[in-house]
C-alpha positions in Angstrom: 0.0 0.0 0.0 2.8 2.4 0.8 4.4 2.0 -2.6 1.2 2.5 -4.5 0.3 5.6 -2.6 3.7 7.0 -3.3 3.4 6.2 -7.0 -0.1 7.7 -7.2 1.1 10.9 -5.5 4.0 11.1 -8.0 1.9 10.6 -11.1 -0.7 13.1 -9.9 1.9 15.7 -9.2 3.2 15.2 -12.8 -0.3 15.6 -14.1 -1.4 18.7 -12.1 1.1 21.4 -11.3 -1.3 22.9 -8.8 -0.7 20.0 -6.3 1.3 20.8 -3.3 2.2 18.4 -0.5 3.1 19.4 3.0 2.9 18.1 6.6 5.1 17.1 9.4 8.4 15.6 8.1 6.9 14.9 4.6 9.9 16.5 2.8 13.1 14.6 2.0 15.3 17.3 3.6 14.8 20.6 5.4 17.8 22.4 3.8 18.0 23.0 0.0 21.7 22.4 -0.2 21.2 18.8 0.9 18.8 18.2 -2.0 21.2 19.8 -4.5 24.2 17.8 -3.2 22.2 14.6 -3.4 24.2 13.3 -0.4 21.1 12.0 1.5 18.4 9.6 0.6 15.7 11.7 2.2 13.0 11.1 4.7 9.5 11.5 3.1 7.5 11.2 6.3 7.7 8.8 9.2 6.2 6.1 7.1 8.1 7.2 3.9 4.9 7.6 2.0 6.2 10.9 0.4 9.7 9.6 -0.1 11.5 11.2 -3.1 8.7 13.7 -4.0 10.7 16.7 -2.8 13.7 15.5 -4.8 11.6 15.2 -7.9 9.3 18.2 -7.7 11.3 20.7 -5.5 10.7 22.5 -2.2 8.0 24.8 -3.6 5.7 21.8 -4.0 6.8 19.5 -1.2 7.8 21.0 2.1 7.6 20.5 5.9 5.0 22.2 8.0 5.3 23.3 11.6 4.3 20.7 14.2 0.8 22.1 14.3 -2.2 20.3 12.8 -4.4 23.4 12.8 -1.7 25.1 10.7 -1.6 22.3 8.2 -5.3 22.1 7.6 -5.9 25.8 7.9 -3.3 26.5 5.3 -4.8 23.8 3.1 -8.2 25.4 3.3 -6.8 28.7 2.2 -4.8 27.2 -0.7 -7.7 25.1 -1.9 -10.1 28.0 -1.9 -7.7 30.0 -4.0 -7.3 27.4 -6.7 -4.5 25.2 -5.6 -4.7 21.5 -4.8 -3.2 20.8 -1.4 -2.6 17.2 -0.4 -1.6 17.3 3.2 -0.6 14.8 5.8 -1.6 14.4 9.4 1.1 12.2 10.8 -1.1 10.2 13.2 -4.9 10.3 13.5 -4.3 10.6 17.3 -3.0 14.1 16.7 -5.7 15.3 14.4 -7.7 17.1 17.2 -5.9 20.4 17.2 -7.2 20.8 13.6 -10.8 19.9 14.6 -12.0 23.5 14.2 -10.7 23.7 10.6 -11.9 20.2 9.8 -15.4 20.6 11.2 -16.2 24.3 10.8 -14.1 25.6 7.9 -13.1 23.0 5.3 -16.5 21.3 4.8 -18.5 24.6 4.8 -16.8 26.6 2.0 -19.1 25.6 -0.7 -22.2 25.9 1.4 -21.4 29.3 3.0 -20.4 30.8 -0.4 -23.6 29.6 -2.1 -21.4 27.4 -4.3 -19.2 30.3 -5.4 -16.1 28.6 -3.9 -15.0 25.1 -3.3 -12.3 23.5 -1.1 -10.7 20.6 -2.9 -8.2 19.7 -0.2 -7.1 16.1 0.5 -6.1 15.3 4.1 -4.2 12.0 4.3 -4.2 10.5 7.8 -2.3 7.5 9.2 -4.9 5.7 11.4 -5.5 2.6 13.5 -3.9 0.1 15.8 -2.8 -3.6 15.7 0.7 -2.2 16.2 1.7 -4.2 19.3 2.9 -1.1 21.1 1.3 2.0 19.6 -0.5 3.0 22.8 -2.9 5.9 23.2 -1.2 8.4 20.9 -0.5 6.1 17.9 -3.3 3.5 17.8 -6.8 5.0 17.9 -9.6 5.2 15.4 -12.4 7.7 15.3 -13.7 7.8 11.8 -17.3 8.1 12.8 -16.7 11.7 14.0 -15.8 12.7 10.5 -18.5 10.7 8.7 -20.8 12.7 10.9 -19.5 15.9 9.3 -21.6 17.0 6.3 -19.5 18.0 3.2 -16.5 15.8 3.8 -15.8 12.6 1.8 -14.2 9.9 3.9 -12.3 7.0 2.3 -10.7 4.1 4.1 -9.0 1.5 1.8 -7.9 -1.9 3.0 -5.4 -2.9 0.3 -2.9 -1.4 -2.1 -5.0 -1.3 -5.3 -8.0 0.3 -3.6 -5.7 2.9 -2.0 -4.3 3.9 -5.4 -7.7 4.1 -7.0 -9.4 6.0 -4.2 -6.5 8.4 -3.6 -6.5 9.4 -7.3 -10.3 10.0 -7.1 -9.7 12.0 -3.9 -7.1 14.2 -5.6 -9.3 14.8 -8.6 -12.4 15.5 -6.5 -13.6 19.1 -6.1 -14.6 18.6 -2.5 -12.6 18.0 0.7 -11.6 14.4 1.3 -10.4 12.8 4.5 -8.2 9.9 3.3 -7.6 7.4 6.0 -4.6 5.0 5.6 -4.2 2.2 8.1 -0.7 2.1 9.4 -0.7 -1.7 9.9 -1.6 -2.2 6.2 1.1 0.0 4.8 3.6 -2.8 4.3 1.6 -6.0 5.0 1.7 -8.6 2.2 -2.1 -8.8 2.4 -3.6 -6.7 -0.4 -0.4 -6.4 -2.5 -0.9 -5.4 -6.2 1.0 -4.1 -9.2 0.7 -0.4 -9.8 -2.4 0.0 -12.0 -1.1 3.1 -13.9 -1.7 6.8 -13.9 -5.4 6.8 -14.7 -6.8 4.1 -12.4 -9.7 5.4 -10.3 -12.3 4.0 -8.0 -15.5 6.0 -7.5 -16.5 7.0 -4.0 -19.4 5.1 -2.5 -18.9 1.8 -4.3 -18.1 -1.2 -2.0 -16.2 -4.3 -3.0 -17.4 -7.9 -2.6 -14.3 -9.5 -1.2 -15.9 -12.9 -1.0 -19.4 -14.0 -2.2 -21.6 -16.0 0.1 -25.2 -17.0 0.8 -25.5 -17.5 4.5 -24.3 -14.4 6.2 -23.2 -10.8 5.3 -20.2 -9.2 7.0 -19.7 -5.5 6.4 -16.4 -4.0 7.3 -13.4 -1.9 6.2 -9.8 -1.1 6.9 -7.6 -3.5 8.8 -10.6 -5.6 9.9 -11.1 -6.8 6.3 -8.2 -9.4 6.3 -9.2 -10.5 9.8 -12.8 -11.0 8.7 -11.7 -12.8 5.6 -9.5 -15.2 7.7 -12.5 -15.9 10.0 -14.9 -16.4 7.1 -12.6 -18.9 5.3 -12.2 -20.9 8.5 -15.9 -20.9 9.2 -16.6 -22.3 5.7 -13.9 -24.9 6.0 -15.0 -26.2 9.4 -18.8 -25.6 9.3 -19.8 -25.1 5.7 -21.1 -21.5 6.3 -20.6 -19.2 3.3 -20.0 -15.6 4.3 -20.4 -12.7 2.0 -17.7 -10.2 2.9 -18.2 -6.6 1.9 -15.4 -4.0 2.1 -17.0 -0.6 2.1 -13.8 1.2 1.0 -15.6 4.6 1.3 -17.4 5.5 4.5 -19.1 8.7 3.3 -20.7 8.2 1.0 -21.2 4.5 1.6 -22.7 1.8 -0.7 -26.1 1.1 0.8 -27.3 -0.6 -2.3 -24.5 -3.3 -2.0 -25.4 -3.8 1.7 -29.1 -4.0 1.0 -28.7 -6.5 -1.9 -26.4 -8.7 0.2 -28.5 -8.7 3.4 -31.7 -9.4 1.4 -30.0 -12.5 0.1 -28.3 -13.9 3.2 -30.8 -12.6 5.8 -28.1 -12.1 8.4 -25.7 -9.2 9.0 -22.6 -8.4 11.1 -20.9 -5.0 11.0 -17.3 -5.1 12.1 -15.1 -2.2 12.7 -11.9 -1.3 14.7 -13.3 1.8 16.5 -15.0 1.5 19.9 -18.3 -0.4 19.8 -20.5 2.3 21.3 -21.6 5.2 19.1 -19.4 3.8 16.4 -19.6 3.8 12.6 -21.4 0.4 12.5 -24.3 1.7 14.6 -25.8 3.7 11.8 -25.6 0.8 9.3 -27.1 -1.6 11.9 -29.9 0.8 12.5 -30.7 1.2 8.9 -30.6 -2.5 8.2 -33.1 -3.0 11.1 -35.3 -0.2 9.8 -35.3 -0.9 6.0 -34.5 -4.6 5.8 -36.4 -5.9 8.8 -38.6 -8.2 6.7 -35.5 -9.9 5.3 -33.8 -10.6 8.6 -33.7 -14.1 10.2 -31.5 -13.0 13.1 -30.5 -9.9 15.0 -28.1 -7.4 13.5 -24.7 -7.8 15.3 -21.7 -5.6 15.7 -18.1 -6.6 16.4 -15.8 -3.8 17.4 -13.2 -2.6 19.9 -14.0 -2.4 23.6 -15.0 1.1 24.8 -11.5 2.0 26.0 -8.3 3.5 24.4 -6.0 1.1 22.8 -3.4 -0.1 25.3 0.4 -0.2 24.9 0.8 -3.7 26.2 0.4 -6.1 23.2 -1.7 -8.7 25.1 -4.1 -5.9 26.2 -4.2 -4.5 22.7 -5.2 -7.9 21.4 -8.0 -8.1 24.0 -9.2 -4.6 23.2 -9.3 -4.7 19.4 -11.5 -7.1 17.3 -9.5 -10.2 16.3 -10.2 -12.9 13.8 -11.3 -15.2 16.7 -13.9 -12.6 17.8 -15.2 -12.4 14.3 -15.3 -16.2 13.9 -17.2 -16.6 17.1 -19.8 -13.9 16.1 -20.2 -15.3 12.6 -20.8 -18.9 13.9 -23.3 -17.7 16.6 -25.3 -15.7 14.1 -25.3 -18.4 11.5 -26.8 -20.8 14.0 -29.6 -18.4 15.1 
């Protein structure tokens, strides 16, 4: 995923000279002479997602910001409103909160407040999520439901390299603000590897992916829970013959209700699985809508599998207990299939 995101950023910067990239440590070097001398490899962010971009496109288009998230997003709002295309990085989702005023009250409202005279086509890339065996409270949290609750912001959350490339290109070419969530655990996992699809590959927002077709149970998920749900579904079919239909939402706002409704109408059972805390989480809205609009199709209660209502701990054993694991998903799938 890391490689394809980097390649997508590079191709889009070649295509559109309005694109600028900035954030904490995203540049290769802070001093121009080091770039000219070519004596250092460069940094390109703590996860090296922007590695080499400053070397290729110069310091006017790729540069470091102050350690201030409100500064990053506020500057992006101004640039986007004036016709530029900022693609900025929040180093960890856990540090996004100083920018909350900009993300909630400024960025999404430009088009509405100006009666469509202005737009704010900024992309905010954010490293998110746990399963890090030691990330603790400032490097492991989710909280995507807060931003899906903000009108005017598109929220994408890919689970694999190909989807990350296609959705990121759509985000960059979109004329509205996009929060692009990248799961840290998936950056360099072998799950979801893919060859680079080229400079024009795009995935539309609001279109889910059927990871695995099934007839007995629908599981709706996204992000790092996708490979864990797939592992559980494959084991359930091997051991008990239950065929799970696994849906990867890919985009959280807008989301693909038609894909969900079609699947649940077929399987008559539904689980929504997500990494964020269970209560008041993203899955609650989907569960409520299934119960409201698809009640006649249901043969069992709508279930949710998610993290415990606590912050993700530092100790790996505690982290495993807090976050949803493949074993938790398997247990829930088996219980619901037997209802």
